[in-house]
C-alpha positions in Angstrom: -36.3 -48.6 19.9 -32.6 -49.5 20.2 -30.4 -47.2 22.2 -27.3 -48.5 20.7 -26.8 -45.7 18.1 -27.2 -43.1 20.8 -24.7 -44.9 23.0 -22.2 -45.1 20.2 -22.7 -41.4 19.3 -22.3 -40.4 22.9 -19.0 -42.4 23.2 -17.7 -40.8 20.0 -18.4 -37.3 21.3 -16.9 -38.1 24.6 -13.7 -39.5 22.9 -13.5 -36.4 20.7 -13.8 -34.1 23.7 -11.2 -36.2 25.5 -8.7 -35.9 22.7 -9.4 -32.3 21.8 -6.8 -30.8 24.3 -4.1 -33.1 22.9 -5.1 -32.3 19.3 -5.0 -28.5 20.1 -1.6 -28.9 21.8 -0.2 -30.8 18.9 -1.5 -28.2 16.5 -0.1 -25.3 18.5 3.2 -26.9 19.3 4.0 -28.7 16.1 1.8 -28.0 13.1 1.4 -24.2 13.6 5.2 -23.6 13.9 5.8 -25.7 10.8 3.2 -23.7 8.8 4.6 -20.4 10.1 8.2 -21.5 9.1 7.0 -22.5 5.6 5.2 -19.2 5.2 8.2 -17.2 6.3 10.4 -19.2 4.0 8.0 -18.6 1.0 7.9 -14.9 1.9 11.7 -14.7 2.1 12.0 -16.4 -1.3 9.5 -14.0 -2.8 11.3 -11.0 -1.2 14.6 -12.3 -2.6 13.1 -12.6 -6.1 11.7 -9.1 -5.9 14.8 -7.5 -4.6 17.0 -9.5 -6.9 15.3 -8.0 -9.9 15.3 -4.4 -8.6 18.6 -4.2 -6.7 21.6 -4.6 -9.0 24.0 -3.7 -6.2 23.1 -5.5 -3.0 26.0 -4.0 -1.0 24.9 -0.5 -1.8 21.3 -1.5 -1.0 22.3 -2.8 2.5 24.2 0.4 3.2 21.2 2.4 2.1 18.9 0.6 4.5 21.1 2.0 7.3 21.3 5.5 5.9 19.6 8.0 8.3 18.8 10.3 5.3 16.3 7.7 4.1 14.4 7.7 7.4 14.5 11.5 7.3 12.9 11.4 3.8 10.1 9.1 5.1 9.6 11.3 8.1 9.5 14.4 6.0 6.6 13.0 3.9 4.8 12.1 7.2 5.2 15.6 8.5 3.7 17.1 5.3 0.8 14.7 5.8 0.3 15.8 9.4 0.4 19.5 8.4 -2.5 18.7 5.9 -4.5 17.0 8.6 -3.9 13.4 7.6 -4.6 11.0 10.4 -5.2 7.7 8.5 -4.4 6.0 5.3 -4.9 6.1 2.4 -5.5 9.8 2.3 -5.4 11.4 -1.2 -5.3 15.0 -2.2 -6.2 16.4 -5.6 -3.9 19.1 -7.0 -2.4 20.7 -10.1 1.0 22.0 -11.0 1.9 25.7 -10.8 4.3 27.6 -12.9 7.2 26.5 -10.7 6.3 22.8 -11.1 5.1 22.5 -7.6 1.7 20.8 -6.9 -0.9 23.1 -5.4 -3.6 21.2 -3.6 -7.4 21.7 -3.6 -9.1 22.0 -0.2 -10.9 18.7 0.1 -9.2 15.3 0.2 -10.3 11.8 -0.8 -10.2 9.9 2.5 -10.1 6.2 2.5 -10.2 3.3 0.0 -13.0 4.7 -2.0 -14.4 3.3 -5.3 -13.1 4.5 -8.6 -16.2 6.4 -9.5 -16.2 8.4 -6.2 -12.6 9.5 -6.9 -13.4 10.5 -10.4 -16.4 12.5 -9.2 -14.0 14.4 -6.8 -11.5 15.0 -9.7 -14.2 16.2 -12.0 -16.0 18.4 -9.5 -16.3 22.0 -10.7 -16.4 23.6 -7.2 -12.9 22.6 -6.1 -11.2 25.4 -4.1 -7.4 25.8 -4.4 -5.4 26.3 -1.2 -2.0 27.6 -0.3 -0.9 24.1 0.5 1.9 23.0 -1.9 3.8 19.8 -2.5 7.3 20.9 -3.6 8.6 19.4 -6.8 11.6 17.8 -5.1 12.4 14.1 -5.7 8.7 13.2 -6.0 7.6 9.6 -6.7 5.4 10.2 -9.8 3.4 7.5 -11.4 2.1 8.5 -14.8 2.6 11.6 -16.9 4.8 14.2 -15.0 3.1 17.0 -17.0 -0.5 15.8 -16.3 -3.2 18.4 -15.6 -4.3 16.7 -12.4 -2.3 15.1 -9.7 -3.5 12.7 -7.0 -1.1 13.0 -4.0 -1.6 9.8 -2.0 -0.4 9.4 1.6 0.0 5.7 2.1 1.4 3.0 4.4 2.8 -0.2 2.9 1.4 -2.3 5.7 -2.1 -0.8 5.5 -4.7 -3.2 4.1 -6.9 -0.3 3.0 -4.0 1.2 1.1 -3.5 -2.2 -0.6 -7.2 -2.2 -1.5 -7.0 1.3 -2.9 -3.7 0.9 -4.8 -5.1 -0.8 -7.9 -7.9 1.8 -7.9 -5.7 4.8 -8.1 -3.3 3.2 -10.5 -6.2 2.3 -12.7 -7.4 5.9 -12.7 -4.0 7.1 -13.9 -3.6 4.3 -16.5 -7.0 5.0 -18.0 -6.7 8.8 -18.0 -4.7 9.1 -21.2 -2.0 11.1 -19.5 -4.4 13.6 -17.9 -3.9 12.3 -14.3 -0.7 11.3 -12.5 -0.2 10.1 -8.9 2.4 11.2 -6.4 3.2 8.7 -3.7 4.0 10.0 -0.2 5.0 7.9 2.8 2.7 7.9 5.9 3.7 4.9 8.0 1.2 4.5 10.9 2.8 4.0 14.3 1.1 0.7 15.0 2.4 -0.9 11.8 5.8 -2.2 12.8 6.8 -3.1 9.2 5.6 0.2 7.6 8.9 2.1 8.0 11.2 -0.9 7.0 9.1 -1.4 3.9 9.1 2.3 3.1 12.9 2.2 3.6 13.2 -0.6 1.2 11.2 1.3 -1.4 13.4 4.3 -1.1 16.6 2.3 -1.4 15.2 0.5 -4.5 14.4 3.9 -5.9 18.0 4.9 -5.3 19.1 2.1 -7.7 16.1 1.5 -10.0 14.3 4.9 -10.0 10.6 5.5 -9.9 10.0 2.4 -12.1 11.6 0.1 -9.5 9.9 2.1 -6.7 6.4 1.5 -8.0 7.2 -2.1 -9.0 8.2 -2.8 -5.4 5.0 -1.3 -4.2 3.1 -3.5 -6.7 4.8 -6.5 -5.2 4.3 -5.4 -1.6 0.6 -4.7 -2.4 -0.3 -8.1 -4.1 -4.0 -7.3 -4.2 -4.7 -7.3 -8.0 -8.5 -6.9 -7.7 -9.7 -4.5 -10.3 -11.8 -1.5 -9.4 -15.0 -0.7 -11.3 -14.1 0.1 -14.8 -14.4 3.7 -16.0 -14.6 4.5 -19.6 -11.9 6.4 -21.4 -13.9 9.6 -21.1 -14.2 9.3 -17.3 -11.8 12.2 -16.8 -12.8 15.6 -18.1 
């Protein structure tokens, strides 16, 4: 039996191993930076398109980004979340409006990026217990009917992959509720997400120019995950 094929294979493997460090070095020193630059350029172009459609006055927007009041608003949301025991995102509380228009929360929250049916079960549960915890009706970011019978108060981080996964779920629940459910978005930037506060700041400064419509459009663009959650029928909400 000829050993020639084995010798050729062995030489090919040896050559491949010999050139592997050079290939890796070339990839790390040349190809990877080029790919990174291209990705950053594409992301910058996408950001420019999004901001261009939502920010009529770029000068005012840039000033807003430096406004300490915006950071205070984000931090105020976070403090409310901390007072409710939030320690991760997404964390969603169920509530209803009182006579003053404030949102009174039920005891248990919906923690994590749960499936639609699980959230609907929590909404429709008959043993929910109201608490003294209230989200004041002051400059709230409301998606859906502001006079809905049920509110989902979501504490979210715009750099959180689980929040991105849950975003179409909670929006879908609101959209299919026939006005019975609305969502309130609250900022909860996690300390290890370096882009969370800058993204939240952008969202607030877009809100200053384009209102809640622009605010939620920016979140839709920031959370590009368009996967649909399991469909609920129109009678999913009692």
